[in-house]
N, C-alpha and C positions, 0 to 999 in steps of 0.2 A: 733578897738578893741571893743568898744560898737558895734558895726553893727553886727562882728562876733557872739558877743554872746548872739545877741539878734537873729541870725540867728539858731544857735544851740537850743536856747530854743523853736522857733518857728518849729522846726525839728523833736520836741516831745521827747527831752531827760529831765527827771528828775533828774538826778545826773549829776556831774561834769563830763567830757569825755573830753580826750584830743583830741585837733585840729587836729592833725594827723591821729589818728584811726578813726574821724570821716568820713575826707574825703576819707579814703582808704574805711569806709563800704559803703560810697556814690557811690564809685567807681563800684566795685563789686555790688552793687544791680542794677545800670546802665547797669552792662554786664548783667544781669542775664535778665533783660527788655528786652534789644536788641535781647538776643537769642531767647526768647519767641515773638520777632517781635513786641513787645510795645516800637515802637521808640519813640513816644512822652514822655514819662515815662522815657524812657531810656534817653534821652535830657535831660531834668528837673534835674534826679539826677546827671550827669554830669556837666552839668552847676554850681550846689551848690558846688559839690567838685573842683572845678575851681576856685572858690570864694576862697576856703578855700586856696588852695595851693599858690593862688598869696599871700594873705596874709603873708604864712608862707615861702614865697619866695623860695618854693618847686620846682626846674625847671623840675626834674625829672617827679614827680606828673604832673604837666602840662602837658609835652611832652606824657605821657601815655593817661590823658584825651582827648588832641586835636587829639591825633591818633585816638581814639577810635569814638570820635564825626564823625571824618574825616571818618570812614567808615559807619557810620550811614546816613549819609548824599547820600557819596556814594550809598547806598543799594537803600535810595528813590529818586533815580534820581536827586540830587539836586546839580551836578557836580561842580559849581561854589563855594559852600558854603564847599564843600568837600575840593577841591585842597588847600581853603583859610585856612582851618584846619589842613591841613598836613603841609603846608608851617609853620605854625606856631609851630607844633611840632618840625619841623626840625630848626627851631631859637631858640627854648629850648635847644636842644639836643647840641647845640653851646657851649652855658652857661654850660653844666652839662653834657659832652659824655657819651653816652650807645651805645655801639657800635650793639649789638644787635637789641636795640628797632629803632636803626637811619637805622639799615638795613632793617627792617620791612617795616619802613614809606617809605623809598625809593621804595620799591617795591610796595606798596600801590600808592604811585603817579604815576609810571612805567604803574601800569594796569589802572587806572583813565586817563591819558592822551592818553594812548592807545584808550579805549572805546571812547574818540573825537576824535579819527582820528590822533594825534598825533605822529605819528610814531617815528618820531627823538627822540623826547624829552622823549619817553617813554623806547628805546635802550638805552639812555643818564642815566636816572635812573634805571634802572635794570642793567646796567654795575657797579653802582657806586653802589647797592645792594650787588652784587656779590663779586666786591673787600672787602669789611667788611665780608662777607662770608665766603670767603677764608683765611680770616686771624683768623677769628671764629673757621674755620674747622667745618662748621655747613653741612654736608653732605647731609642733604634732603634739607636745605634751597637752596645750591648751586643747587643740582640738578634742583627744580622748577624753578630758574633764568634762569637756559640754556635753558629751554623749553620756558620759555618767550623770552628769545632773541631768541630763534630760529622759533618762531611766527612772531615777527616782520617782521624778516628775509625773510621769506615763505610768507608775507604780500606784501614786498616790490620787490618780483621778483627773490630775490636774495636766488635761491634752494639749492643751493652748501652749503654757507654760514649757512643757516637754516639747510640744513642735518648734518653738522658736529655740530653742538649745540645741536642737537636731541642726537644725538650719546653719545656725552660727558654725556649729563641728564641719559642714558641709563645706561653706565657703572657706575656710581653711584647708580643707582637703584637694578643693580643685587648685589654691594656690600653690600648694604642694605638687601636684598633679600624681595623688596617689589613687590611681586607678581601682586597687581594693579598697581603699578606703573610702573613696569615693561612693562605690557600688552598696558598701556596709551603708553609708550615711542615707542612702535614698531608702535603701530597703528599712531603715528605722524611720524615716519621714511616713515611708508609706505605711509603718505598723502602726504610726502615730494616727494617720488618718483612718486606717481601719477600727479605730479603738472608739474614733469617734463617728463612724457609721456613712464616713465620706466614701465611695466605694469608688467614683471615678476617680478621687484624687488619690485614692490608693493604686489604682491600675497606672495611671500617668508616674508616679515616681518609680512602681515597678521596674516601667518601662524604660525610662529614664536609666536605673543602674542596670538594667542589664545591655545598654551599650558600652556601660565599661568593666562588665564581666567578661563581655567575647573580647576586649582587648589581650586579658590576662590569661584568661580560662580557669580561673582560680576555682577549684573544684569545691568545696567546704561552701564557698560563698555563691556559687551557682546554685550548690543543694538548697543554701538558704533561700535562693527568690523561687525555685521549683515547691519547695514549700509553702513558700508565702502566695503564690498565686496558685496553687491548691486550696489553698484557706478562703482565699478572695473568691474565687468561683464558686466553691462551696456556699459561700456566703449569699452571691446573689442568684445561687439555683442555676448555676448552667454547669451542671454536673459532668458532663462530657469532656470540656472543656479541664475540668477539676481532675476527671480522671485521666485524661491524657500529662497534666503536670505532674500527676502522682505518678504515672509510668515513668515520665523522665525522673522525676524522684530517685525511685526504686533503681534505674539504672546509675545513676552519679552515686548513690549510695553504694552500692555493688561495686562502683570503679575505686571508691576512696576506701570501700572494706580490704580490697584484695591490694591496694598499695598501704594502707596499714601492715596488712597481714606481710608483707612483702619486708616494709621496714624490720618489722619486730621479727622476721625471721630473720634477716643480715644483722639485726642487732644480737639475736639470742647467738650469731654464730660468729661474731668477734666475741663475745662474752666467752663463749665456748674455746674459741682459740686463745684468748688471753687467758684462761682459766688452766686449757690443758698445759699451755706454756708456764703457767707458773708452778704446774705439777711435775713439770718434769725440771723446773729449778729445784723443785724442794724436796725430790727424790735424790739427787745429789747431798741433801743434808742428811734425809732421816729416813729408814722405810716406814715410819707411822705416820709420817707426813703425808708419804704416798697415797696409802689407803685412805687417809680421811679425803684426800681431795681426789681420789677415784671415784669415792663414794659421792661427793658433791657430785661429780661431773656425770656419773650416772643419773642421779637425781634431775640434774640439768636437762639431761637428753629423753628423758621421760615425759619432763615438763614441756620441750619441745614438740616431742611426738604426739602430745593433750592438746597443746596447741593448735598441731597440723589438724589431728584426727577433729578436732571440735571444727575449726574454721572449714575442713571439708563437709562436716555435716550441716554447717550452718549454710554452707555456700549449694549444697543440694536443695536445702530448703527455699531456700531464693530463689532457685532456677524453678524450681516446680511452680512456684508462686507466680515468677514473671511469665513459665508458660501461658499459665493458665490467664492472666491477664492479658497476655499477648492473643491468645484466642478470642477470648471476648472484644478485643481492641478489632481483629480482622472481621467480624463479623458486624459491627457498627460500622466499619469502614466501606464492607462491601454494599450496606444498604444507604450509606452516603454516595457512594460512586454511582450508584442508580438514580438516585434523586437527582444530582448533577448530570446526570447524563437525559435524564429528562428536559432539564433545565434548557441544555445547551439544545435539544430540538425545538424546545417553545423558542428560544432565541433565534434560532436559523429559519424556522418559519418567518418570525417577526421581522427579520432582516430581508427576506425573498419580497412580503410584501412592501417592505419599505421602499425596496428597489422597483417594484412596479410601479409604487407611486410617483415616483421621481421620474420615470419614464412618460409615465402619461402627462407630470408635470412639464417638463422639456417639450414635450410636443406641443401639448396646450399652447406654451409659451412662443413656439416657434411657428405656431398657426396664426396667432397674435401679431409676431411680428413680419409675417407677410402681409399680412392681411393692413398692416400699417403701410408697406411700401408699397402695396396696392394703392392706397391713397394717396400717397405720394406722387404715384404713376398716373393716379387721375387728375391730380392738380397738374400734375404737368403736363397732360394732354389739353386741361383746359389753357391752358398759358400759349400752347399750340394753336388751339382752335381763334384764341383770340388775337393770336399774331396772325394769322392767314385772314381773318378778318377785316383787319386794321389794313392791310396789304391791299386787300381789295377794294376797300372803300376808297382808298387811297388813289387806286389807278380809274376809278370813277366820279372820280370829283367830285361825290356825294359829302353835301352838308352832314355832318355827325349833329343833332341834339343834343339839347344839354345832360338829359335824363341817361341817355344811352353813353354819353361821356362820362358821369357819373359812376353806370353800373361798370364801365369797362375799369376807369380808375380802381375800382374796389374789386374786380377779380384781378387786376394789377398786385393791388397791394397784398392779396393774399397769397399771390405768387413771391412774395416777398419772404413770407413765413417759411421757405421750403426749410432756409438753413435751420431753424427751429425743430422742423419737423425731423433732420437728419439727427440732430442732439437728441432728441428726443429717442428716435430710433438706435443710436449708439448706447445709451443706455439702457435701453429693453435690451438689447442685442447682449450687451457686458453682462448683465447679468442670469443670462442662459450660457452663455459660453466662454463666463470668465475672462481669464487673458488674454483671448485672441490676438487683440491689436498688439498687446505687450509683445508677444512671441512673435508675429509678423514684423514690426520693428526692427526686435533682435537679429532677424536676417537680414535686413539690409537698412542702411540709414537713409536712403535713394528715394523709400517710399513717398511718394504726395498724398495730400487729403484726398485725390479723386482712384489713385492707389487700394488707399484702405478700405473707400466705399465699395469698389469695384469685386474687391476680394472679398468684405462681408455680403454682397448681394450673390454674389457665387457661394460661399457657404450655406447660405439660407437657401438653396436650389432656385434661384429666379433665371429664366431665360434670357438668351443674348437680347432680342427684342426689350423685354422687360428692363435691362439692364442700361440698354442704349436710351430709352425713354428716361430714367431716374437720372441718368447721365447726362441728358441732353444733348446727346451725340448720336452720330449714323450707327447701324448695325454694324457695317464694316469696321468702322472706326474704335468698335468694342474689340475685334478681333485682332486689331492691330494693338491697342491698347495690353491684350494678354499676353502678346507677344513680349512687348515692353517689360511687363510685370515678371514673366516667366524669367527674364534674363536678367533682370534686378534680385530676383530670388536665386539665381544659379543653377535655373534649372535646362534641363539639356532638352532639344526639340523633341524627341521621343516621350520625354515625359508628361503626362497629363496634369494641365492646372487645376482643375477642379479636384480630381484625386489626391495632389498632392495638399491641397489647403483642406478638404473634409477627412485625409487621415492625418495628417501631420499638425496641425493647428484646431483640434478639437480642445 
């Protein structure tokens, strides 16, 4: 007890504070130091908190602190120390269970041993972590652990098992509407198919993932996809596409580099300003502290300068490389343009030939239609002749033989098929002039069957006499019919019916 109170006084407290609050403050201060990359200060604060938690017999607090210390040692590559503190955290959780924290610690252990190449142990810890997360219904955590297990399977050559884990992770990411997570899951799936040599599936899932990347414009994930696409096209020996994606990857990485450089400079500037302020405060206490801080500031300024100079040098190298790559791409684009130009010329020539063939086909069908109309006209003339012959015989009171009556009846029966001829005419006509009748009827709802036939005969260029014969009316009646048709169509007296039909109803 005496030691703890001495420790609290040495920590800078001027009034009584509860031990629990002190330990909690130390823990959060350590976490902040770790986020800022000040790992020495973070470890110092964590160990102070640990001593208080041990005194209070607070197993939950010890478990949190041990886990955080393990993360710091893992970050600085001190893996054995990291493993030791993770195991201490597990031991404390056995005394005071916390499923959420235990799942987190087990996942950290899995990541640690995976980095050490102990894949079987890593899978064991991941599966234990997964079981706890499933009990907690931690969807995001479950998704991440599925991915971790999938990575282990891929490393061990169990591609199908790894692929299955990636698909499980994808389903959960889709439920969470996590665009970046979904894109990463698709990338993992594509990678698994790539290991299996199924490059069509690789390309399919990379394309699926790109849809989600375009929603968020996440540069690191976009960089990952460009790298994967480049590797894919290299594998299928499509080197032009591989080069294009490599070029895009270079541009993205350049942008990421500048963002990181800006962030680093901003962070260094913040550190500089903070340190400068500390120096001013220290100057009021002692001149020796001022000198020390001044030296420290100068060192920081030199570091920043070296970073800037190094960044500029790296940028110059990247810019030179980019210019070389762009020059090569322009040459390739010029060759591609010439090939496309030749292709377009060939397509244009083919289109002209197709147009000529179509015009000839329409002309041929029109001739066939006129021939069909002529046939109808011939039949109509036969009917008229038959009618005139019967009238002559009737006037002469001539008895008609049975054989002649049979022939007359046969001729008469053939005349009954004129309507069928008209239907065949309509079918043939529609195959050439498409929606002619529909357009015509859309202009007026009062058009009769005779009006439609009259209009069709005008469209194919039949004379007034030929139309009169086909409609079984006098030529003068054709003119009257045309006047009625113009009125129904809303045409003026000056407008020519033939020109209107041929120009507007094609």
